[in-house]
C-alpha positions as CSV (number, residue, x, y, z in Angstrom):
1,M,146.7,109.6,122.6
2,K,145.5,106.0,123.1
3,P,142.0,105.8,124.6
4,T,141.4,103.8,127.8
5,L,138.4,102.2,129.5
6,S,138.3,105.2,131.9
7,D,137.4,107.4,128.8
8,I,134.0,105.7,128.8
9,P,131.6,108.0,130.8
10,F,129.7,105.3,132.7
11,L,133.0,103.6,133.7
12,A,134.4,106.7,135.3
13,D,133.5,105.5,138.8
14,A,134.6,101.9,138.3
15,P,137.5,100.8,140.5
16,R,140.8,101.9,139.0
17,D,142.6,98.7,139.8
18,L,139.8,96.7,138.0
19,L,140.1,98.9,134.9
20,A,143.8,98.7,134.9
21,A,143.6,94.9,135.1
22,I,141.2,94.7,132.2
23,E,143.1,97.3,130.1
24,D,145.6,94.6,129.2
25,E,142.8,92.5,127.7
26,A,141.2,95.4,125.8
27,E,142.1,95.9,122.2
28,W,142.2,99.4,120.7
29,F,141.4,100.1,117.1
30,S,141.4,103.2,114.9
31,V,138.8,102.4,112.2
32,P,138.5,104.4,109.0
33,A,135.2,105.6,107.7
34,G,133.3,102.8,106.0
35,W,135.0,100.0,107.9
36,Q,132.8,97.2,109.1
37,V,132.9,96.6,112.9
38,L,130.3,93.8,113.2
39,S,128.6,91.6,110.7
40,A,125.0,90.3,111.0
41,G,124.9,86.5,111.7
42,E,128.4,86.3,113.2
43,P,128.7,84.9,116.7
44,A,128.9,87.4,119.5
45,D,132.3,86.7,121.2
46,D,133.2,90.3,121.9
47,M,131.6,93.7,122.6
48,W,132.9,97.1,121.7
49,F,132.8,100.6,123.1
50,L,132.9,103.6,120.8
51,V,135.4,106.2,122.2
52,S,135.2,108.8,119.5
53,G,133.7,109.1,116.0
54,S,130.4,107.7,114.8
55,L,129.1,104.2,114.0
56,A,125.8,103.1,112.5
57,A,123.8,99.9,112.7
58,F,122.2,98.4,109.6
59,R,120.0,95.4,108.7
60,T,120.0,93.8,105.3
61,V,116.7,94.0,103.5
62,D,115.5,93.0,100.1
63,R,118.1,92.6,97.3
64,G,121.0,93.1,99.7
65,R,120.0,96.7,100.5
66,H,121.1,98.1,103.9
67,Q,118.5,99.8,106.0
68,L,119.7,102.2,108.7
69,L,118.6,101.3,112.2
70,G,120.4,103.9,114.2
71,Y,123.6,105.6,115.1
72,I,126.0,104.8,118.0
73,R,127.5,107.8,119.6
74,P,130.7,108.1,121.7
75,G,130.6,106.3,125.0
76,E,128.0,103.8,123.9
77,P,128.5,100.0,123.7
78,V,128.2,98.0,120.5
79,G,127.1,94.3,120.3
80,E,126.2,94.1,123.9
81,M,122.7,92.6,123.3
82,A,124.0,89.7,121.3
83,L,126.8,89.1,123.7
84,I,124.5,88.9,126.8
85,A,121.9,86.8,124.9
86,R,124.6,84.5,123.5
87,E,123.1,84.9,120.1
88,P,124.6,85.9,116.7
89,H,124.5,89.6,115.9
90,T,121.2,90.7,114.2
91,S,122.6,93.7,112.5
92,S,125.8,94.9,110.9
93,V,127.7,97.9,112.2
94,F,129.9,100.3,110.1
95,A,132.1,103.3,110.9
96,M,130.4,106.4,109.5
97,R,133.5,108.4,110.0
98,D,137.0,107.8,111.3
99,S,136.5,106.4,114.8
100,E,138.3,104.9,117.8
101,V,136.9,101.8,119.5
102,L,137.8,99.5,122.3
103,K,137.0,95.8,122.1
104,L,136.4,93.6,125.1
105,S,136.3,89.8,125.1
106,R,133.4,88.0,126.6
107,T,135.6,86.9,129.5
108,A,136.8,90.4,130.2
109,F,133.3,91.8,130.0
110,E,131.9,89.3,132.5
111,R,134.7,90.0,134.9
112,L,134.0,93.7,134.6
113,V,130.2,93.3,135.2
114,Q,130.8,91.0,138.2
115,A,133.1,93.5,139.9
116,H,131.2,96.6,138.8
117,P,127.4,95.9,138.8
118,K,126.5,99.5,137.8
119,L,127.8,98.7,134.4
120,M,125.2,96.1,133.8
121,E,122.5,98.4,135.2
122,H,123.5,101.1,132.7
123,I,123.6,98.6,129.8
124,A,120.2,97.2,130.8
125,R,118.7,100.7,130.6
126,L,120.4,101.4,127.3
127,M,119.1,98.0,125.9
128,L,115.6,98.8,127.1
129,T,115.7,102.3,125.6
130,R,116.8,100.9,122.2
131,A,114.2,98.1,122.3
132,R,111.4,100.6,123.0
133,A,112.6,102.9,120.3
134,N,112.7,100.1,117.7
135,A,109.3,98.8,118.8
136,K,107.6,102.2,118.8
137,S,109.4,104.0,116.0
138,G,111.3,101.6,113.9
139,P,114.3,102.8,112.0
140,R,114.2,106.5,113.1
141,A,117.9,107.1,113.2
142,A,119.1,110.5,114.2
143,P,121.8,111.9,111.9
144,K,123.5,115.0,113.3
145,V,126.4,115.8,110.9
146,Y,125.1,117.0,107.5
147,A,127.3,117.7,104.5
148,L,125.4,120.5,102.6
149,V,126.9,120.2,99.1
150,S,126.2,122.8,96.3
151,T,126.1,121.4,92.8
152,S,126.4,124.9,91.2
153,P,128.6,127.9,92.0
154,T,125.5,130.2,91.9
155,I,123.9,128.5,94.9
156,D,124.3,130.6,98.1
157,L,124.9,127.7,100.4
158,K,125.7,129.9,103.4
159,L,122.4,131.7,103.1
160,R,120.5,128.4,102.9
161,A,122.4,127.0,105.9
162,R,121.6,130.1,107.9
163,I,117.9,129.9,107.0
164,L,117.8,126.3,108.2
165,Q,119.7,127.3,111.3
166,T,117.1,129.9,112.1
167,A,114.2,127.6,111.4
168,L,115.7,125.0,113.8
169,K,116.1,127.6,116.5
170,R,112.3,128.2,116.3
171,L,111.9,124.5,117.1
172,G,114.3,124.8,120.1
173,A,117.1,123.1,118.3
174,R,120.7,124.4,117.9
175,A,122.7,124.1,114.7
176,V,126.3,125.1,113.9
177,I,127.7,125.9,110.4
178,V,131.2,124.9,109.6
179,T,133.0,126.2,106.5
180,E,136.3,125.7,104.7
181,D,137.5,128.9,106.3
182,D,137.0,127.2,109.7
183,E,139.2,124.3,108.6
184,R,141.9,126.7,107.4
185,A,141.9,128.4,110.8
186,M,142.6,125.1,112.6
187,S,145.8,123.1,112.7
188,A,146.0,119.9,110.6
189,E,145.3,117.8,113.6
190,G,142.5,119.9,115.0
191,M,139.5,118.7,112.9
192,N,139.6,115.1,114.0
193,S,136.9,112.7,115.2
194,A,137.2,114.1,118.8
195,W,136.6,117.6,117.4
196,F,133.4,116.4,115.7
197,D,132.3,114.6,118.8
198,A,132.6,117.9,120.8
199,L,130.5,119.7,118.1
200,E,127.8,117.0,118.3
201,R,127.6,117.3,122.1
202,K,127.0,121.0,121.9
203,N,124.6,121.0,118.9
204,D,121.5,119.2,117.6
205,A,122.8,119.5,114.0
206,V,126.2,120.2,112.4
207,F,126.2,121.7,108.9
208,L,129.4,121.2,106.9
209,I,129.0,123.3,103.8
210,T,131.1,122.9,100.6
211,P,130.8,123.0,96.8
212,I,131.7,120.0,94.8
213,A,135.5,120.5,94.3
214,D,138.8,118.6,94.3
215,T,139.8,119.8,97.8
216,H,140.6,118.3,101.1
217,W,137.7,120.1,102.7
218,F,135.2,118.7,100.3
219,R,136.5,115.2,100.9
220,T,136.4,115.8,104.7
221,C,132.7,116.9,104.5
222,I,131.4,113.8,102.6
223,R,133.6,111.5,104.6
224,Q,132.5,112.8,108.0
225,A,128.8,113.3,107.3
226,D,126.0,111.2,108.7
227,R,123.9,112.3,105.8
228,I,124.7,114.2,102.5
229,W,122.3,116.8,101.2
230,F,123.0,117.9,97.5
231,F,121.6,121.3,96.8
232,A,120.6,121.6,93.1
233,R,119.0,124.2,90.8
234,A,115.8,123.1,89.1
235,D,116.9,125.1,86.0
236,A,120.2,123.2,85.7
237,R,121.2,119.7,84.5
238,P,123.2,117.3,86.6
239,S,126.4,115.6,85.6
240,V,126.0,111.8,85.8
241,P,127.2,110.6,88.3
242,I,127.3,113.7,90.4
243,L,130.5,112.4,92.1
244,P,133.2,110.0,91.0
245,H,132.4,106.5,92.3
246,E,135.9,106.2,93.8
247,E,135.2,109.1,96.1
248,P,134.9,107.3,99.5
249,S,131.9,108.1,101.7
250,P,129.9,105.8,104.0
251,A,126.8,108.0,103.6
252,R,127.0,107.4,99.8
253,Q,127.7,103.7,100.3
254,F,124.4,103.3,102.3
255,R,122.4,105.8,100.2
256,L,122.1,108.2,103.1
257,V,121.8,110.9,100.5
258,D,119.1,113.5,99.7
259,V,118.5,116.1,97.0
260,I,117.2,119.5,97.8
261,L,115.9,120.9,94.5
262,L,115.9,124.7,94.5
263,H,113.2,126.6,92.5
264,H,113.6,130.2,91.7
265,G,110.2,131.6,90.9
266,M,109.0,130.5,87.4
267,D,112.3,129.1,86.3
268,R,112.4,126.7,83.4
269,Q,113.1,123.1,84.5
270,A,116.2,121.9,82.6
271,A,116.1,118.3,83.9
272,T,113.4,116.1,85.5
273,T,113.3,115.7,89.2
274,N,114.1,112.0,88.8
275,E,117.2,112.8,86.8
276,W,118.6,114.7,89.8
277,R,117.6,111.9,92.1
278,V,119.4,109.3,89.9
279,A,122.5,111.4,89.4
280,C,122.9,112.0,93.1
281,E,122.0,108.3,94.0
282,A,119.5,109.9,96.5
283,A,117.1,108.1,98.7
284,R,114.8,111.1,99.2
285,L,114.1,114.3,97.3
286,F,112.8,117.6,98.7
287,H,111.6,120.8,96.9
288,W,112.6,124.2,98.2
289,R,110.5,126.7,96.3
290,G,111.2,130.0,98.0
291,V,113.7,131.1,100.5
292,E,112.3,131.6,104.0
293,D,109.0,129.7,103.5
294,E,107.1,126.6,104.5
295,D,109.6,124.4,102.6
296,S,112.5,125.7,104.7
297,A,110.4,125.1,107.9
298,R,109.7,121.6,106.7
299,L,113.4,120.8,106.1
300,A,114.2,122.0,109.6
301,R,111.6,119.7,111.0
302,V,113.1,116.8,109.0
303,I,116.5,117.6,110.5
304,A,115.1,117.9,114.0
305,G,113.2,114.6,113.7
306,R,109.9,116.5,114.1
307,S,108.4,116.3,110.7
308,I,105.0,114.8,110.7
309,G,104.0,111.8,108.6
310,L,100.4,110.9,107.6
311,V,99.4,107.4,106.6
312,L,95.9,106.6,105.4
313,S,94.3,103.2,105.1
314,G,92.0,101.8,102.4
315,G,88.4,101.2,102.9
316,G,86.3,102.2,99.9
317,A,83.7,104.9,100.7
318,R,84.7,104.8,104.4
319,A,87.9,106.5,103.3
320,Y,85.9,109.7,102.9
321,A,86.6,110.0,106.7
322,H,90.2,110.8,105.9
323,I,89.1,114.2,104.4
324,G,87.6,115.2,107.8
325,V,90.8,114.1,109.6
326,V,93.0,116.2,107.3
327,R,90.8,119.2,108.0
328,A,91.0,118.7,111.8
329,L,94.8,118.3,111.7
330,R,95.2,121.5,109.7
331,E,92.9,123.4,112.0
332,A,95.1,122.2,114.9
333,G,98.1,123.9,113.2
334,L,99.9,120.6,112.4
335,P,102.0,120.6,109.3
336,L,101.9,117.4,107.2
337,D,105.4,116.8,105.8
338,I,105.0,113.4,104.1
339,A,101.8,111.5,103.2
340,G,101.0,108.1,101.8
341,G,98.4,105.3,101.9
342,T,96.7,102.4,100.3
343,S,93.8,102.3,97.9
344,M,91.3,105.1,98.6
345,G,93.6,106.2,101.4
346,A,96.3,106.7,98.7
347,I,94.0,108.9,96.7
348,I,93.2,111.2,99.7
349,A,96.9,111.3,100.6
350,A,97.6,112.3,97.0
351,C,95.2,115.2,97.4
352,V,97.2,116.4,100.4
353,A,100.5,115.9,98.6
354,M,99.2,118.0,95.7
355,G,98.9,120.9,98.1
356,W,95.2,121.3,97.7
357,D,93.3,123.0,100.5
358,D,90.4,121.4,102.4
359,D,87.7,122.9,100.2
360,E,89.4,121.8,97.0
361,I,89.9,118.2,98.3
362,E,86.2,118.0,99.2
363,L,85.2,119.5,95.8
364,R,87.3,117.1,93.7
365,I,86.5,113.9,95.7
366,R,82.8,114.8,95.6
367,K,82.9,115.3,91.9
368,A,84.9,112.1,91.2
369,F,83.2,109.7,93.5
370,V,79.8,111.1,94.7
371,E,78.2,112.9,91.8
372,S,78.7,109.9,89.5
373,N,79.9,106.3,89.9
374,P,83.4,105.7,88.6
375,L,82.8,102.0,88.8
376,G,79.6,102.1,86.7
377,D,81.1,100.9,83.4
378,Y,80.1,97.3,84.1
379,V,81.0,94.5,81.6
380,L,80.6,90.7,81.5
381,P,83.6,89.9,83.7
382,V,86.8,88.6,82.1
383,V,89.4,90.2,84.3
384,G,87.0,92.6,86.2
385,L,83.4,93.6,86.8
386,V,84.1,97.0,85.2
387,R,86.2,98.3,82.3
388,G,88.0,100.7,84.5
389,R,87.9,103.5,81.9
390,R,85.7,105.8,84.1
391,V,88.2,105.4,86.9
392,E,91.1,106.3,84.6
393,D,89.2,109.3,83.2
394,R,88.6,110.6,86.8
395,L,92.3,110.1,87.7
396,R,93.4,111.9,84.6
397,E,91.0,114.8,85.1
398,H,92.1,115.5,88.7
399,F,95.8,114.5,88.7
400,G,96.7,115.0,85.1
401,E,100.4,114.2,84.2
402,T,101.7,115.0,87.7
403,L,104.7,113.0,88.7
404,I,105.0,111.7,92.3
405,E,108.5,113.2,92.7
406,D,107.2,116.7,91.8
407,L,104.4,116.7,94.4
408,H,104.2,119.4,97.1
409,I,105.5,117.0,99.8
410,P,107.0,113.5,99.6
411,Y,104.4,110.9,98.9
412,F,104.0,107.1,98.5
413,A,101.2,104.8,97.4
414,V,101.0,101.0,98.0
415,S,99.8,98.4,95.5
416,T,100.2,94.6,95.4
417,N,102.3,92.7,92.9
418,L,100.5,89.4,92.3
419,V,103.4,87.9,90.3
420,A,106.0,88.5,93.0
421,G,103.5,88.1,95.9
422,E,104.7,91.3,97.6
423,S,103.7,94.9,98.2
424,R,104.9,97.5,95.7
425,V,105.7,101.0,97.1
426,H,105.3,103.8,94.5
427,R,107.6,106.7,95.2
428,G,108.1,108.1,91.7
429,G,106.6,108.1,88.3
430,L,103.1,109.1,87.0
431,L,100.8,109.7,90.0
432,R,97.6,108.7,88.4
433,W,99.2,105.4,87.2
434,A,100.3,104.6,90.8
435,L,96.8,105.4,92.1
436,R,95.2,103.3,89.4
437,A,97.3,100.3,90.6
438,S,96.7,101.0,94.3
439,I,92.8,100.9,93.9
440,S,92.6,98.0,91.5
441,L,90.6,95.6,93.7
442,P,90.9,92.1,92.2
443,G,87.8,91.0,90.4
444,I,86.3,94.5,90.2
445,L,88.9,96.7,88.4
446,P,91.3,95.2,85.8
447,P,94.9,94.9,87.2
448,V,97.7,97.1,86.0
449,I,100.8,95.6,84.2
450,D,104.0,97.5,85.1
451,A,107.3,97.8,83.2
452,D,108.8,94.9,85.1
453,Q,106.0,92.5,84.0
454,G,104.4,92.7,87.4
455,L,100.6,92.4,87.8
456,L,99.5,95.2,90.2
457,V,96.3,95.2,92.2
458,D,94.9,96.9,95.2
459,G,97.5,97.5,98.0
460,A,95.0,96.4,100.6
461,V,95.4,92.7,99.5
462,L,98.7,92.6,101.5
463,K,99.0,96.0,103.3
464,N,95.9,98.1,104.0
465,F,97.5,100.3,106.7
466,P,101.1,100.9,105.6
467,V,102.6,102.4,108.7
468,D,105.8,100.3,108.3
469,V,106.3,101.8,104.8
470,L,106.2,105.3,106.3
471,K,108.7,104.4,109.0
472,D,111.2,103.3,106.4
473,L,111.0,106.8,104.8
474,H,110.4,109.1,107.7
475,R,112.0,110.0,111.1
476,G,109.4,111.8,113.1
477,P,105.9,111.5,114.6
478,I,103.3,109.5,112.6
479,I,99.6,110.1,112.4
480,G,97.8,107.1,111.2
481,V,94.1,107.0,110.1
482,D,92.6,103.5,109.9
483,V,89.0,103.2,108.5
484,A,89.1,99.4,108.2
485,R,86.5,97.2,109.9
486,R,86.5,93.5,110.7
487,D,82.9,93.0,109.9
488,G,83.1,94.5,106.4
489,I,80.4,92.4,104.8
490,D,76.6,92.3,105.2
491,L,75.1,88.8,105.4
492,E,71.7,90.0,104.3
493,D,73.1,90.9,100.9
494,F,73.6,87.2,100.3
495,R,70.3,85.8,101.4
496,E,68.4,84.8,98.3
497,P,70.2,87.5,96.2
498,P,68.4,88.7,93.0
499,G,69.9,88.4,89.5
500,F,71.8,91.1,87.9
501,F,68.7,92.8,86.3
502,G,66.8,92.4,89.6
503,W,69.6,94.2,91.4
504,V,69.7,97.0,88.8
505,A,65.9,97.4,89.0
506,A,66.1,97.8,92.7
507,H,69.3,99.9,93.1
508,G,70.1,101.3,89.7
509,L,73.5,101.3,88.0
510,Q,75.1,103.7,90.4
511,A,75.2,101.3,93.4
512,A,77.9,98.7,93.5
513,P,76.4,95.2,93.8
514,P,77.2,92.9,96.8
515,I,79.9,91.1,94.8
516,A,82.1,94.2,95.4
517,S,82.0,93.6,99.2
518,L,82.5,89.9,98.6
519,L,85.6,90.4,96.5
520,M,87.0,93.0,98.8
521,R,86.6,90.7,101.8
522,A,88.0,87.7,100.0
523,A,91.0,89.7,98.7
524,T,91.9,91.1,102.1
525,L,90.9,88.1,104.4
526,A,94.5,87.4,105.3
527,V,95.2,91.0,106.3
528,D,94.7,91.9,109.9
529,P,92.9,95.3,109.8
530,W,94.6,96.2,113.1
531,E,98.1,95.4,112.0
532,G,100.4,98.4,112.2
533,R,98.1,100.4,114.5
534,S,100.6,100.3,117.4
535,G,103.2,101.9,115.1
536,A,101.4,105.2,114.9
537,D,102.1,107.9,117.4
538,V,98.5,109.2,117.0
539,L,95.9,106.8,115.8
540,V,92.6,108.0,114.4
541,A,90.0,105.3,114.0
542,P,86.6,106.8,113.2
543,E,83.6,104.8,114.5
544,M,81.3,104.2,111.6
545,P,79.6,100.9,112.3
546,D,76.7,101.4,109.8
547,L,78.9,102.6,106.9
548,D,79.8,100.2,104.2
549,M,82.7,100.5,101.8
550,R,80.1,100.8,99.0
551,D,78.2,103.8,100.5
552,W,79.6,106.3,98.0
553,K,76.7,108.7,98.5
554,R,77.1,109.1,102.2
555,F,79.9,111.7,101.8
556,D,79.1,114.4,104.3
557,E,78.4,112.2,107.3
558,T,81.5,110.1,106.6
559,V,83.7,113.2,106.4
560,A,82.1,114.5,109.6
561,A,82.9,111.2,111.4
562,G,86.5,111.5,110.5
563,Y,86.7,115.1,111.7
564,E,85.2,114.3,115.0
565,A,87.5,111.3,115.5
566,A,90.6,113.4,114.8
567,V,89.5,116.2,117.2
568,A,89.0,113.6,119.9
569,A,92.4,111.9,119.2
570,L,94.3,115.2,119.4
571,Q,92.7,116.0,122.7
572,R,94.1,112.8,124.4
573,P,96.7,113.5,127.1
574,H,99.6,111.9,125.3
575,G,99.4,114.3,122.4
576,L,101.8,113.8,119.5
577,F,105.0,113.3,121.5
578,Q,103.7,111.6,124.6
579,A,103.9,115.1,126.3
580,P,101.2,117.8,125.8
581,A,103.8,120.6,126.2
582,E,105.9,119.3,123.3
583,F,102.8,118.9,121.2
584,A,101.8,122.5,121.9
585,E,105.3,123.7,121.1
586,L,105.2,122.1,117.7
587,Q,101.8,123.6,117.0
588,A,103.1,127.0,118.0
589,A,106.3,126.6,115.9
590,A,104.3,125.5,112.9
591,L,102.0,128.4,113.1
592,E,104.9,130.8,113.5
593,S,106.6,129.3,110.4
594,A,103.3,129.7,108.4
595,D,103.1,133.4,109.4
């Protein structure tokens, strides 16, 4: 049946004669999955209403890659902001599954608004909501229809789906599981876009479960999904590619694909984690090590948009405060589902991602940075004040050969590519190598040369507080810890400074000379230490006015300052979700999952 303007919920009370008059000007389209509705940069001469199906807005980022901004659900307008502003479209919109849309010309829209002012009121509210969401949270799109695809016949996909369904219920979210048997029970016309719309309205998540197979049901699942989750066994090898490239799927087209790697006890790993990621062309990878455990609870939080991200800034010895913050967050019962950072913040975040408890983090950081000076192998500078071998030895001792993709939780570190003049985000590969790059302050530590002939130095040179990086990887609350300071240099160190041997005689070889602060400040001068602070849902900024980035021995008091600042931040009325009740609910759910 052909849709009409009266099918749009907020036009239900519009004058019928007005709608009838404009119906003749409205154009109706049935658009297949993957079809482009709007293109960024094109003039906004029309606006669209989604009647059924699912659309998604994307912006083009580096190297032509599409970044998901959000989904458009039935009843919502598309392209209205550009039309009203009389500006070109800023994003491109594609059909995520077979959809039905109505297009109105500018003239018809203006006639409708003039005769029905409530339409403009509704659109204004929607535009404000979208603008606030983008300003506060960035690209935190909300997928609802998941294709759960098993890559092996021995994977009990129904069991995994039921476990996720139960974990979501603990969070107050409702999920429905749809199987091939459900498809067989329906008529050929029953499982259309309107049927999926009804499922979405009743549920927070829809799981379409299927093995990889040459069946109509399998093709339906990957064609109708907002996001595809491939379930794979760690003791199996993937075929490459996992699916034929000619198999149409908008989720695959835009890399809205994840791998859930299943571990069965002490099973032998047949392929590397990265091999599975490449075979599935996945944007993210999660480990599921047990059955009903913390990993399943984490995946449920990811689906519900309630996973918690932690981002830690650089700041030399001031970054010890991150350790106290992590302890306070864990004591509050908050699960940390993804972590990342820059420079020393990247190192503390790596400790969290390794799965170490609070005592182990303190023990290892104390041993690596307090009991001895990793920057003590000074040389006559050619590319750095120190050789960097001590740093590399410490990183090898504590992080070994661990790969980022095999960490306990998803992780990233940020360095700066001086050749390309841009930030480099490390999400895979050898962890200690990424950390070595992220902490390589120019002039102090020698830079790192990567495989692409990039010259990598400290991430703080361009991005000391990478909240925006976390937003690109994560949909959910963000806790940010920023230990940067504007006045990060002591003028007294530069009044009639002694020579090298005079400094050593007064301070010993364990203390970094003032040139360390000088180089740090010079390298990060163009970076606003406060940039990105507004992007965190909870900001922890410990007050440590008398602590310098070179105060490597002041470990205990710096950790304590971070702990106290985190406790104070968590007690603020807005909590984690701008509502204390929701904050308490998440804490209770996290503790229940842990039990």
